[in-house]
C-alpha positions in Angstrom: -19.6 51.3 15.5 -18.8 51.1 11.5 -20.6 47.8 9.6 -16.8 46.9 8.7 -15.9 46.6 12.5 -19.3 44.7 12.8 -18.8 42.7 10.0 -15.2 41.9 11.3 -16.1 41.2 14.9 -18.8 38.6 13.5 -16.0 37.0 11.2 -13.8 36.3 14.0 -16.3 35.5 16.4 -17.6 32.6 13.8 -13.6 31.3 13.0 -14.1 31.1 16.9 -17.0 29.2 17.0 -16.0 27.0 14.6 -13.0 25.8 15.8 -14.0 25.3 19.1 -16.9 23.0 18.6 -15.5 21.8 14.8 -11.7 21.8 16.0 -8.5 22.4 13.5 -9.0 18.7 13.3 -12.2 19.3 10.7 -9.9 21.7 8.6 -7.4 19.4 8.1 -9.7 16.3 7.5 -10.7 18.4 4.8 -7.4 18.4 3.5 -7.3 14.7 3.3 -10.8 14.6 1.6 -9.6 17.1 -0.6 -6.4 14.7 -1.7 -8.2 11.8 -1.7 -11.4 12.6 -4.0 -9.3 14.8 -6.7 -9.5 14.6 -10.2 -6.2 12.4 -11.6 -5.3 15.7 -13.9 -1.8 16.5 -14.7 -1.4 18.6 -11.8 -2.7 16.6 -9.9 0.8 14.2 -10.7 2.8 17.2 -10.5 2.1 18.4 -7.2 1.4 14.4 -6.0 4.8 14.3 -3.7 4.5 17.8 -2.1 0.6 17.3 -1.6 1.4 13.9 0.2 4.1 15.1 2.4 2.1 18.1 3.9 -0.5 15.6 4.1 1.4 13.1 6.2 2.5 16.3 8.4 -1.5 17.0 9.4 -1.7 15.6 13.1 -5.4 14.6 12.3 -4.8 11.5 10.1 -6.2 8.5 11.5 -5.0 4.8 10.7 -7.8 3.7 8.5 -7.4 7.3 6.0 -3.3 6.3 5.5 -3.9 2.6 4.8 -6.9 3.5 2.8 -4.8 6.6 1.0 -1.6 3.8 0.5 -3.8 1.0 -0.8 -5.5 3.9 -3.6 -1.9 5.1 -4.3 -0.9 1.0 -5.0 -4.1 0.8 -7.1 -3.4 3.5 -9.1 0.2 2.5 -9.7 1.9 5.2 -8.0 4.3 2.8 -6.3 6.8 5.3 -4.4 4.5 7.3 -3.2 2.5 4.1 -2.1 5.6 3.0 -0.2 5.8 6.2 1.6 2.4 6.2 3.7 2.8 2.1 4.0 6.3 3.4 5.5 4.7 6.3 7.6 1.8 4.0 8.2 3.9 1.4 10.2 6.1 4.1 12.1 3.3 5.7 13.2 0.6 2.7 14.2 2.9 0.2 14.4 0.6 -1.5 17.2 -2.3 -1.9 14.8 0.0 -2.9 11.8 -1.4 -6.3 10.5 -0.6 -9.2 7.8 -2.0 -6.6 4.7 -0.3 -3.8 5.6 3.1 -5.7 5.6 2.6 -7.5 2.4 0.9 -4.5 0.3 4.2 -2.5 1.7 6.3 -5.1 0.5 4.2 -5.2 -3.0 4.5 -1.7 -3.6 8.1 -1.2 -3.1 9.3 -4.5 -5.3 6.9 -2.9 -8.0 8.9 0.5 -7.7 12.2 -1.3 -7.9 10.9 -2.5 -11.2 10.0 -6.1 -9.8 13.4 -6.5 -8.2 13.4 -8.2 -4.7 15.7 -6.6 -2.1 16.0 -7.2 1.9 13.8 -5.3 2.9 11.6 -6.9 0.7 11.9 -10.2 2.1 12.1 -8.7 5.4 8.1 -7.7 5.3 7.2 -10.5 3.3 8.5 -12.5 6.2 6.8 -10.2 8.4 3.5 -10.5 6.8 3.8 -14.3 7.0 4.7 -14.5 10.7 1.3 -12.6 11.1 -0.4 -15.2 8.6 1.3 -18.1 7.3 -1.5 -18.0 4.1 -1.3 -14.4 3.2 -2.5 -15.0 -0.5 -0.2 -11.7 -1.5 3.0 -12.4 0.6 3.3 -16.2 0.0 2.6 -14.9 -4.3 5.8 -12.4 -3.6 7.8 -15.1 -1.6 7.0 -17.4 -4.6 7.9 -15.0 -7.1 11.7 -14.7 -5.2 11.7 -18.1 -5.3 11.3 -18.8 -8.9 13.7 -16.2 -10.0 16.2 -18.1 -7.8 14.8 -20.8 -9.5 13.6 -22.8 -6.7 10.7 -24.0 -9.0 9.9 -26.1 -6.1 9.7 -24.1 -3.1 7.8 -21.7 -5.5 5.2 -23.9 -6.0 4.5 -25.0 -2.4 4.2 -21.2 -1.4 2.1 -20.6 -4.6 -0.3 -23.7 -3.2 -0.8 -22.4 0.0 -1.6 -19.1 -1.8 -4.4 -20.8 -4.1 -6.3 -21.7 -1.1 -6.4 -18.1 -0.1 -7.0 -16.4 -3.3 -9.7 -13.2 -3.0 -11.0 -13.5 -6.9 -11.0 -15.3 -10.1 -8.5 -13.2 -11.8 -5.8 -13.5 -8.8 -6.5 -18.0 -8.8 -5.7 -17.3 -12.5 -2.7 -15.4 -12.3 -1.3 -18.1 -10.0 -2.1 -20.6 -12.0 0.0 -19.1 -14.8 2.7 -18.6 -12.7 2.4 -22.5 -11.2 2.0 -24.2 -15.0 5.3 -21.9 -15.5 7.1 -23.4 -12.5 6.3 -26.9 -13.7 7.6 -26.5 -17.3 10.5 -25.5 -15.9 10.8 -28.3 -13.4 10.1 -30.6 -16.4 13.0 -28.6 -18.6 15.3 -29.3 -15.6 14.7 -32.9 -15.1 15.0 -33.8 -19.0 18.1 -31.7 -18.7 19.9 -34.3 -15.8 18.2 -37.1 -17.5 20.4 -36.5 -20.8 
């Protein structure tokens, strides 16, 4: 036997053993890891949608991977892509969707939609609040929607509940700022009605 044939046979046997014991899932997991840990250069952003589509087609994705990916895309400001992954997550794993997934999905659509509300966002906020009436993010978004509708008292009620559930000092400060703005609007409206 020639050396080339032996090399080829060893290569085929090694590949078979790897797939048999490591599985194709390991190869697919590497795709997820490379997507998640890749550098944020110009190629990353130019190929983001196609890479994301390829990743969502893998059968080895886990719910935690998808949730982590969607959350990271949201934090990185890739709102359309985050929405796509949250949508995939909700469709693929409906039995484990929690209040935070609904509220984060609502936030990603809201931000992708130039901070305008629509029926889908409202539905997601309501789903989130149904599961947890004190969800900070959902209450904040609901309050913002009420504020835009000039329902300042209702907005304040939602934000007051959210204030008890905030996770960081920055979130607390942001809520206090919008609450003060709503209070000023109420004061202006009160002064207009008494004149």
